[in-house]
N, C-alpha and C positions, 0 to 999 in steps of 0.2 A: 623179501620177495613176496609181499602181500598184495601187490597191485597188478591186476590183470591188464596187460597191454593189448593183447590180441586174442580173439576167440573165433574158432571155426565151429559152426553149429550145423551138424547134419549136411555137410557139403557133398553134393553129388554132381557129376559132370558127364555128359554123353556127347560123343562125336557122332555126327549123322552121315558123314561122307567117307568112303563110298557106301558104307552101311552103318547102322546104329551100333555103336560100341560104348559101353559104360566104362569110363576110365577112372572115375572116382565114385566110391560108394559110402555114403553116410560117414564122412570124416569129421571127427570131433576131437578137438584138443584146445588148450589155451596156453598162452605164454605169459609169464609174470615179468615185471620190471626187473632188470638186472640178470635175466636168465640167458644162458648160452646153450642153445639147443641145435642139434643137427638132424636133418631128415636123410635117412638112408634107404636103399632098396635097389633091386636090379633095374637095369634099363627097361623102360616101358611100364614100370610099376605105378606111374602117375605123380612122381614127386615134383617134377618140373611143372607139370600142369597145375598141381596144387599151389606151387609158389606163385605162378602167374595170377591165380585167383586171390591168394592172400595179399599180393601186392596191388590189387585192384585193377590190374591191366586186362584181366579177363572177367567180364561181367555176366557171361552166359552160363549160369550154374543154378542148381537148386540148393536150398538151405540158406544160411545167413553167415555173413562175416562181420564181426565187430572189431573196430580199432578204437582204442581209447574209450570203450563202452558205447560207441556210436555205430549203429548199423550202416553198412555201406550199400545195402540193397536198393534203397530208394534214391540214391544220389545220382545226379546226371554227370555227364563226362567232364565238364569244367569243374564241378565240385570234387570229383574223384582225382582229377589232375592236381588240384590244390592239396588234397590229402597226401597224394604221392610225393609231392614236392616238400611239404611241411613235415610230415610225420614218418616218412620212410626214406632210408638211405639205401642205395643199391650198389652192390659190388658184383661184377660178373666175371666169368672165366676170361673173357677178353675185355681189356680195360676201357675200350671206347674213348680214349683221350684224343683230343683234336690237335693235330700237329701244327696247325696254323696259329695256335695260341700257346703262350708260355704255360709252364706247370701251374704257376699262381693263377693265371686266368682260367685254366681248366677247373681248378678247385672252386673258383668264384662263381662259375656259371649257374649252378642251381640256386645259389644265394641271390644272384641278380634277378633270376626268374621269379623267385618268391617275392622279392621287393620289400622285405621286412626292414632292411637296413639300407643306409645310403651306400653308394658305390665305394666310398672311402672306408666306411666301417666294414663292409663286406670284404674288402681287400685285407684289412687288418685281421679279420676273423679267419680268412683263408690262410694267411701266413701263420697264425697261431695253430691252426690244425696241422699244417706242415711241420711245425715245431714239435707237436705232440708225437708225430710219426718219425721224427729225427731226419727229416728230408728237406728242411728249410733252405739248405745251401744250394739246392737245385731249383729254387723258385723261378729264376729267370730263364732257365733252359727250356727247350722245346721237348715234348715227350719222346721224340725219336732220338734224342741224345741220351736217354736213360736206359738202364738195364730192365729186364722183365720184372724183377723183384721191385725195383724202384717205381716202375709204372703202376704196379698193383698198390703200392703204398700211396701214391698220388690218388689213385681211384678210391681208396679208403678215406683219404682226407676229403675228397669231393663228396663222398657219401655222408660225411660228418658235418658239412658246412652249415646245414640248417638245424643242427642239434636234434636229429630225428628221434622219435620214440623207439624206433626199431630199425636195425640194419638187417636187410635181407641179402644173402649172398648165394649166388648160383655157381657152384663149382669154382670158388675163388682161387683155389690152388691148382686147378686142372692143368695149367700151362707152366707150373713152376717146379723147379728141382726141389730136392729134400730140404736144403738149407733155407731157401726162400719160403717154402711151405711152413717151416718152423717159425720163421720171422712173422709171417702173416698170422699164424695161430697165436703167437705171443702178443702181437698187437691187439688182436681181438680180446685176448684174455686180460690185457691191461685196461682196455676200454670197459670191460665188465667190472674189474676190481676197483679202478680209480674213478670211473664216471657213472657206474650203475647203468651202462648201456645194455640194451636188450639186443641179442643177435640170434638170427635164425639162418642156418647154413644148409643148403642142399649139397651133398658131397658123395662121391664114390669112394673117397679115401677113408677106409675103416680106421686107420691109425689116427687120423685127424679127428674123426667122429668120437672115438673112444676117449679122447682128452676133453671133449666138451662135457658140460654138466648133465646133459640128457640126450639120449638118442631116440628119435621118433622113427620107428622102423615101418616101412610100407611094403605091401605085397598085394598085387592084383587090385590096386585102387583103394585098399583099406589100410588102416593103421593096425598093425599086429602087436605092437609093443610101445 
């Protein structure tokens, strides 16, 4: 773990409506390749706001964000959209799968958007990601035919399709029972162990966080641990 994938450098953020409130204050930390870290803190401490900045979806902040040693600060929106698609895989509390498409097609979507591979190759890669997650037998089904745990596995496969530098997950087990929470943790852990994937998870689940390699604890917009 000697290669820095992501750096937050003195990141601060202020909301101005209805009045000025500083929600992040001089946040500094870095993530290395193959690291499994979780961000924890009470509701309102700024962890989701920070994740939106780290994922390049929020560009209105002070300080700098570097992904793969490149500053995101001067990039325009099309350039940031490309970074998001190529270098970041997203997993959310709600899986956001499209019921009009099959499981396989849902996994393919970010790959087709990136356009790095042909449609045929993208389909093959998507099926391979489903295999890694042990859910390839569901490839032709529609998402609404799957259980909640299966849907989240499909969402993880979709996040992996472009071989991202980092997976960012916002409360990925928030809607899951204990058994499926464990399955998701084990999947993330296997991705770290077998593929040197880098994973950053925002979570309220202290049990989940304790099992990650590192907890980044936040309070009142700052990192306290």
